[in-house]
N, C-alpha and C positions, 0 to 999 in steps of 0.2 A: 503493499500499500505506500502510495506516495502522499506526502504533504504538500501543503501550497507551494513552499519556498523550492523543493525538489522539483514539483512539476514546471513551475516558471523557470527553473534552469534549464530542464530537458527542451521546453517550447523554446526557448531563446538559442541553445545550441542548435538544435535543428534548423530552425531559421537562418542561423548564420551559413550552417553547413550547404542548405539547398541554395541560399544566395551566394555563395562562392563558387558551387558547381553550374548554377546558371549562368552566372557572368562568364564562367571559364568557357563554357560552349559557344554563349552568344558571339564572345569575342573571336573565337576561331572561326565562326561564320562570317563575320564583319571583316575579319583578315582575309578571308577567301573571297568576298566580294571585291574588296579593295584590290586584290591580284586580278580578277578579271576585268578590271575596268581602269586600271593604272596602265599608260603608256609613258617609258622613262625617255629621257633625250638620248641623242645617239652615242654620245661618250661617257655615260656615265660608269664608275667602276662595279663592274659584276663581281657579285660574291656569291656564296652558297644561299643564303638568305634571299637572293632575288628569284630563286626558284620559282616557275609559274609567272612569273611579272612579263609582261609586255612590254616589247622594244622595238625601236626602228634603228636600224645600223645601215650605211653607205658603204659600199666598198665593189668589189669585182670578183665574180664567180669565176673559179679556175675549172678548165677542161679535163677535171679528173672525177668521174662518177664512181660511186662504190654501189653497187645494186644487190639486192637479196632476192631470188626468186621466190613468189608467193603469188596466191591467188586472194582476189576480193570480190564478193558477190558472183562467185562462180566464174570471174574472169581471170584468165592467167595474166601476170604482170610481174613487176619488181618494186620493192621498197627501195626508195632512191634516196642516197644522200650525197652532197657536193660541197667541196670545199670553198669557203668565201672570205678573202682577205681584206682587212679594213686598211684605211690610209695609214694606220700606225704599224703597218705589217703585221700584224696579229691575225692568225688562222684558225677560224672557227669552221664546223661541220654545220650546213644547214639541212634539214630533213625536208626533203620535197614530196615525203608521204609516197602512196600508191600510183605507180603510172604503169601504161600497158605498153608504152615506149617511151624509155627514159630519155630526158633532153633537160639540156638547161635553160632556166628561164633568161630572157633578154633584158635585165634589169640591173640597175646599181643599186637599188634600195631593197633591203631586206626587212620586212615588219612581219613579228612573229612573237611566238611565247618562247623564254628562257626554261630548257630542261637541263638541271644537272643530273648525271648520270653514274650510277653505282658501277662498280666493276662487273664486266661481262662473266659468264659462267666460264669455268676452267675448259680449256681446250687442249687435246693429247698433242695435238700437231696443227701446223697451219703451214701452206706453203707461201713463199715471198709472194707479194703481188707485184707484177711488173708489167701488166697491160691494162690498159682502161677503155670502155668501162671496165671496173674489178668485181667479178662475182665473190661477193663473202656471205658467211654464214649467219652474221648479226651485226647489230651497231657495235663496234668495237673501236674506240677511238685510240687506244695504243697501236692495235694493228693499222689503222689508217695512218697515224703519225708515223708509222714505218714506211709504209708505201708512199708516203708524199716527202718522207725524209724533211719533215716539220715539226715544230712544237705546237700542238693544238691547245685551244684553249678548252677547259675539263667540261664543256657543256655543249649542248646542241641547241639551234634555233629551230623550232618547228614553225616554218612560214605559215602565213596567214593562207586560208584557201585551200589547203594540202591537209589530208588525213593521215596520219601516220599511226597505225595499230600497234606499234611496237614500244609506243612511249604513253605512259598513263599523265592525262592531262586533267588539269583542276577544269571543274564544270559546278553547273548549278545546283547538280545533285548533292555534292560536298556540302555547299551551303545549306541545303534544305537538311541534310543529315544532322548537321550540327545544330540547327534551330530546333528540329525535332527532340535531340538530346535535352536542349535546355527546357524544353515545354515538360518532358519527362521528369526531370529532375524538379522543376517547379511543382508539377502536380503530387508528386510522390512525397516531398518535403511538406507540402500542406495538410495532405493526408494524413501523415504521421503526428502532425503539430495538433491537428483537430482531434486525433484519436488521443492522444495524451491530454488534452484539455477535458476531454468528455470522461476520462477516467477519474476526475476530480471527486472531492468529498461528497459532492450531491449525489454522484452517480452511487458511491458505495452506500451513503445512508439509506437511498432509495432501495436498494439491494437487500441491506441489513433488517430494515422495517418490514419486508415481506415475509421473513423468517419468523414462524410461530412461537411464541415464549412456551416454554415447558414449564408447568407448576411444579414445584417440588412435592 
């Protein structure tokens, strides 16, 4: 049985914990929203915290395509990646998504999403790439850097208008997921606080008064 002071402390702690969890998920949803709606300038310093941000870059595509045979919607084709050189001589890889016939865009402006990559799965052996377009088993920046004999930035730009199934992209689904979690924490915490409140002395007195008295 909880007295009034204990009950008040439990309610306060429940509301505090509920507020923290709700704010945590709401802030994650808000950050995802900013990620999908933020375009950075062309030359801001890119860091791992910029993963999923939108960016615009100027430079020049190089005629060295990396292609991975695959099918999309029952159509044979390739996942295509192309090197892009910035004015400061930084080399990055741009994902051109799925193409039935690989080709290099005729543009000097790249607009897309930054994607930092984890290390690719371990490979027992890989032949050196000497001809282009180079057929590759997967998106593999160390392998691409070796074939190009260049140092590559540790991220890929997923170019607007192209769909790359090998990259997980931020979407409104992620925002809605965190909003849903926030509402769940809020509802569960409110129900717990209400349950503790209803277990007060009034409810206890109501139960004890219904017990018949026993005469000696």
